[in-house]
C-alpha positions in Angstrom: 20.7 30.1 29.7 20.9 28.3 26.4 17.9 26.9 24.7 18.2 23.3 23.6 18.9 22.9 19.9 16.7 20.9 17.7 18.3 17.8 16.2 18.7 18.1 12.4 16.7 15.5 10.4 18.9 15.9 7.4 22.4 17.2 7.0 21.8 18.8 3.6 18.1 19.9 4.0 17.2 21.4 7.4 13.6 21.3 8.4 12.0 24.8 8.3 10.4 26.2 11.4 7.1 26.8 9.6 5.7 24.8 6.7 6.0 26.4 3.3 3.4 26.0 0.6 4.8 25.7 -2.9 2.4 25.9 -5.9 1.9 22.7 -7.8 2.1 22.3 -11.5 -0.4 24.4 -13.5 -3.7 22.7 -14.0 -4.2 21.3 -17.5 -7.7 20.6 -18.6 -8.0 17.2 -20.2 -4.8 16.0 -18.6 -4.6 12.3 -17.9 -5.3 11.5 -14.2 -2.4 9.1 -13.9 -1.2 10.4 -10.5 -4.8 10.3 -9.1 -5.8 6.8 -10.3 -4.1 4.0 -8.5 -4.2 0.4 -9.6 -6.3 -1.8 -7.4 -4.5 -4.8 -5.8 -5.0 -8.1 -7.6 -7.4 -10.8 -6.3 -6.1 -13.9 -4.5 -6.6 -17.2 -6.3 -9.0 -19.6 -4.6 -7.4 -22.9 -3.5 -9.3 -25.8 -5.3 -11.3 -27.9 -2.9 -10.4 -25.7 0.1 -13.2 -23.2 0.8 -12.0 -20.1 2.6 -8.4 -20.4 1.5 -6.6 -18.5 -1.3 -3.1 -18.2 -2.7 -1.4 -14.9 -2.6 -1.1 -13.4 -6.1 2.4 -13.7 -7.6 3.5 -16.5 -5.2 3.9 -20.2 -5.9 0.8 -22.2 -5.3 2.1 -24.2 -2.3 0.6 -24.9 1.1 2.9 -22.4 2.7 1.3 -19.6 0.6 -2.3 -20.3 1.5 -4.1 -17.5 3.3 -7.2 -18.0 5.4 -9.9 -15.5 4.3 -12.9 -17.1 6.0 -15.4 -14.5 7.1 -13.9 -11.7 5.1 -16.2 -10.1 2.5 -15.3 -10.4 -1.2 -13.4 -7.4 -2.6 -11.9 -6.6 0.8 -8.2 -5.7 0.8 -6.1 -8.1 3.0 -2.4 -8.5 3.6 -0.5 -11.8 3.5 1.1 -12.2 6.9 4.3 -13.8 5.5 5.0 -11.8 2.3 3.1 -8.6 3.3 1.6 -8.5 -0.1 -1.8 -6.7 -0.3 -4.5 -8.4 -2.4 -8.3 -8.5 -2.6 -10.5 -11.3 -1.4 -12.2 -13.0 -4.5 
């Protein structure tokens, strides 16, 4: 009786049966934490005269780009349903 073979996930790099742990780069004191610190998403821009609506950052300020943020706390990360851009509520 033959055991079923596992499908290969990559032709050039087969998946090992058990995970291997490789050591990371040596720790350097006083090294910048660039890989640890991530930039926070930008804030949406409030639509003048329209409470609870914002424009998605980096998009044209048109009615199609207004996002309803009513009831969402300031500073909360939200995603524009059309562009999928993540931004924070002002």
